[in-house]
Structure formats: C-alpha cells, structure tokens
N, C-alpha and C positions, 0 to 999 in steps of 0.2 A: 438509679444513676450510680456509677462507680465513685467511691469516696476519693476526694482530691488527694489524700495522703497516698493512696495506692498509685495514682497516676504519677505523682512526684517521685515515688520510689522506683517505678519502672523507668522513668526518665533517668534517674540517678544510676540505675543498673546499666542502662544502655550507654551512658557516658563512661561508666567504669569499663565496660566491655570495649568501647572504642579506644579508651586510653591504653588498655592492655594490648589491643591490636596494634596501636601505633608504637608502643614500646617494643613489641615483638618484631615489627617491621624494621624499626630503626636498628635493633640488635642484629637482625639478619643482614641488612644492607651494609652494616659496618663490619661485622665479624666474619662473614662468609666470603672468602675470596672469589668463589665462582659467581656468586650473586653480585658482588661488588664489580667484577669485571663486566658482567652483563649490563649493569646500570651505566657504567662508563660508555659502553658501546651504544646505548639506547637513551640518550639524554632527553628525547622527545616524550618519553613516558613520564607523566607527571606524578607528583607525590600522592595526590588523592587516588590515582589509579593503583599505585603500589599498595596503598592502605586497603583498597577493596580486594586485592588479590593476595593478601598476606598468607592465606591458607595454602596457595600454590607454592609460595616461597618456602613456607615451612616444610611442605612435603618434599620439595626439591632438596632442601638442606638435610632432612632426615634420611631420605633414601640414599643420598650421596654419602652420608655418614656410614650407612650399612655397607656401601660399596668400598669405602676406604678401609673398612675392617671386615672384609669379605669372609664369611664363614664357609664358603663353598657354594656351588650352584644348587645342590640339593637342599641346602639349608637357607637359601636366600630369603630374607624377610621382607623384601620389597613387595609392593602391591602387585606388580607384575613380575613374577619370579624370572630372574635372568635378564631383566631389562633395567636400564638406568635412565633417569630423567634428563631432559634438556629444556632449557628456557628458550622460548621463541617469542618474537615480537609479532603479534597478530593485530595489525592496524592500531598500534599504540597501546596494546594491552598485553601484559606478560601471560603466556600460556605454557603449559607443560606438554612436551612431546616425549616419547619413549623410544629408545633404541636398544637392541640387544647388546649385552656386555661381551667382552672377549671370551669369557668362559662359555657363554651360551653359543656364541658364533663357532667356537671350536667344536662343541658337541654337535651342533647342527652340521658342520662341515664333515665331521667324522661319520655321522649317520648317512649323509648324502654320499660320502665316499664308499661306505660299506654297501650302499645300494648299487653303486656303479661297478663294484668288483664282485663278480659272481663265480661260482665254481660248481662243477659236477664231480663228485667223488674225490675231492681233494681235501686233505686235512685243513681245518679252520685256522690253525696257527700259521699256515702258509700265507693266508690272507692278511696277516699282520706284519709281514716281512717288509723291511725297508733297506735301502742302501746303507743307512747308518748302522744297522744292526748286523750286517754281514761281516764276518771275520775276514779282514783284508790282509792278514799277515801271511797267509799261505801263497807262495809265488804262483802256484798252479791256478789260482783264481783270477789273477790280474787281467789276463786277456779277456776272460768272460765278463768280468766287471766292466772293463772298458767298452766292450762290444755292446753290453746292455745299456750303458750310459749313452753311448753314441746313438743307439736306436731311439731311445727316449728323446734325445735332443733333435734328431732328424725328424721324428714324427711330430713333435711339437712345433718345429719350424715350418714344416711343409704339409702337415696333415696326412702324409703317407710316407712310408719308408720300407726298405727291404727288410724282410723278416729275419729271424735268427734261428739257427739250428744248433742247439747246444748239446754236445754229446760227451759222454764220460761214464766212469764206473758208477756203481750203486752208491747212494748215500753221501755224495760229495757236495750237495747243495744246489743242484740244477733247478729243482722246483722252487726252492726258496728264493733263488735269484729272480725267477719269473714273478713271484709274488711281489718282490721289490719293484719290478718294472710296472706292474699293475698299479701299485700304490702311488708311484711317482706320477704316472699319467693321470690318475684320478685327482691327485692333489694339485697338480699344476694347471690342468685344463679341463677337469671334470670329464675325462674320456672314459667311456665304459669299456670294460674288457671282461673276458670270460676264459677261465682255465678249466680244462677238461682232462680228467684222467682217462686216456684213450681206451685202455682195455675194458674198463667197466662201462664206458659209454657205448662202445660198439656192441657189447653184450646186451645192453638195454635196448639198442636199436633192433636187434634180432627179435627180442620179445615184443617190440612195439608193432610188429607186423599184425599181430592178432587184434589189436584195438585200433588199427588204421591211424596211428599217431606218428608214423615214421617221418612223413613230410614236415609235420609241425616241429618235431625235435631237430631235424636236420636244418630247417630254416633258421633256428636260433643260432646255430654254428655258422651258417652262411653269412648272416647279416650283422653279427656283433662287430663293432669297430675294430677291436683287437682280439684275436683268438689265439689261445695258447693250447696246443695239444701236448699234454704231458705224458711221457713214457711211451711215445709212439714206437711201435715195433714189439711191444710186449703183449699185444693182443693176438688172439687166434685169428689168422687171416683166412678169409673166404673171398672168392671172386666177386660176390655181391657187395661185400663190405668195401673191398678195394675199388671197384669200378663204379658202383652205383651210389655208394654213400660217401666215402672219402674223396673219390674222384670228383663227384659233383660239388662237394663243399669247396674244394680247392679251386676248381674251375670258376665257380661263381665269385670267389674272393679275388681271384686274379683279374677277372673282368671288371670288378668294382674297385680295384686298387685298394683292397683291404689287407693289411699285413697279417701273416700267420707266423707264429713262433712255435718252436718244438723243443722238447727235451727228449733224449733217447740214450740208451746204452750202446746203440749202433752208430757207426758213421754212415755216410751216404751209401757206400758200396754194400755194406752189410745190411742196410735197410732195404736196398733194392733186391738183394737175395731173399730177404724175408717176404717182400711183396710178391716175388715171382712164384712162390710155392704155396700150394694149398692141398689138403688131403684129397679133395674131390677132383681137382683138375690137373694135379701134377705141377709141372714147371711151365709158367707162362711168362717168359722173359720179356717179350715185347710189351705186354700190358704193364708189367712192373716198371719197365723203362719209361713208358709213357707217363705213368703216375709220378715217377721220380723227377721227370722234367719239370713238373709243377712245384717241386720242392727245391731242387738244386738251383734253378735260375731265379728263384724269388726269396732265397735266404742266404745268409752268410754263415758258413760253417765255423763253429767255435768249439775247440776242444777244451774241456774243463778238467782239472785234476785237483787232488786233495785227499785228505784222510776221510774215511767213512765215518760219518757222524751219527749214524743211527744206533 
C-alpha cells in the first residue's frame, strides 16, 4: 500500500497546480482586453468552466502577442503559421478557432491571382503591372489609360465588354498596360485572362501540326475569359494561320461573347493590309477584310503615344 505521506503530497501538488491555474486564469481574464471582452459577451460561461479551459486562454493570449509583434509571415511562431486564434462559445465552453491573418490572406490572394493570369511568350515582369505603377505623366497615354479603365469597369459590371485595339510605336508600354488590365480583373473579381505574344504563338502552332496538338492549343485561346493578343501583325502570315487558326479563335469568341484585346504597331487599315498578303497566295483582300470585320466591330481603337522605354 502507498504510504499516506505520498498521497498527501500528491494532493498538495494538485492543490498547488489548481491554485496556479486559477491565478493564471484570473490574470488573463483581467489583463487581456480581448479575453475580457469575450467574457463580457458570454456571461453564461461559469468560472469553473473558465478554470478548466485556462490552457486555451493562455494559447489565445500567447499567439495574439505574437501577432501584435508580428515578425513576418515566414517567421510566424504561431502553432498554425499564418493563422491567428479566435475565442468561440461552444455550448457554454470557450474553444479556440483559427482564421488566416491578413498577411496570409494577401499571399494566398497573390498566388491565386498569379494562377489566373497566364502568358505565352510574354516577359514575366508584364504580369506584375498595375494601373498604379504606370507612368501617367505622358499625355499620350491618357486616352489609352482611360480606355483600359473603362473596359475593366464595363466587364466587371456586365460580364462582357467590347474589346480594345491598342496601337502605337514600339516600346511605349502597350503590353504593360494590358498587364495592368489583367491584374485588375483578377484582383477585383478573380477573372482569368491570358496574354499571348502572337508571333511566337503562331510559330508554335505551325510546329504543333506534327504532334496533333493544334486543336488543344487553339482551344485554350478560344475559351479563356479574357484573351489578349500582343503584337498582332508582327507574325509571318499564312492563309492557314489567318483563316483556320486566328479566324476560328475570333469567331468562337464572338459567338460566346468573350472579349479579345490586342496590341499592335499597326492601325486597322495597316493590319488589314498585313492579313491580305502571304508569300504563297499573294494578295487575298476579301479574306483579310472578312477577318478584320471580327476585329473592327468588336474592339475600340485606341492610339497610344509616348517615349520608347525599352
């Protein structure tokens, strides 16, 4: 049989632990304004229940202390990195719940946004463009900036909008402006968009004939919610690219009310001249005009000017 002194010592230890628990609970209830506010909102939770759940109160206070002196998301010392605790009343018992902190939410939103914004053969820095980082001092950009902002607003308000055809000289920021449009759409409404450097994409499509992947690659451009064809007119044109590839993409998007945006060094008439000529077939004005109808009537022409920034 265990000696009576040992039993009495264990009882004394338990009493000491209980007293320490009560002192810690009283200190937390009195000194932590978040806990004190929760206590006032939940008077039905009795003192014995608070005492039994002092460890949850301590964790709540400790992790919020980390948040109040946040060392950054990567160095977050909380039990669940990037999450902060909340006290909840679960049938008269205080329990902890966890929700992502603003830094974690921002990182998650950024990653989600990066998944929404895709590109083919376009420099990665373009995907970081925003309306806030565009130089607005040059008067030649004002019309283009307004048109881009109007497109975003119209699309967000109605789910569809007339596309844009932004033309101008090399290096003035046409592609960067399109990057800002993509980011704003993803930020405001999680809308997926795709920007494609047209010359390289059409070159890839020619090579895709060998592995029978043409239809799969073209379908991506057909079905993306917002498509941007960058530097249209700089590609080497063939009747097949013009009629079977670009023509089918634009026709599908028109039928599905999906907007297409363009950047180009050519205006409408110059682009039509470009589409009309190929080395193999010579001049095909009617086919070029037919394709241009799918561009002219479904975009607003915007001329952009400015200094070459390359």
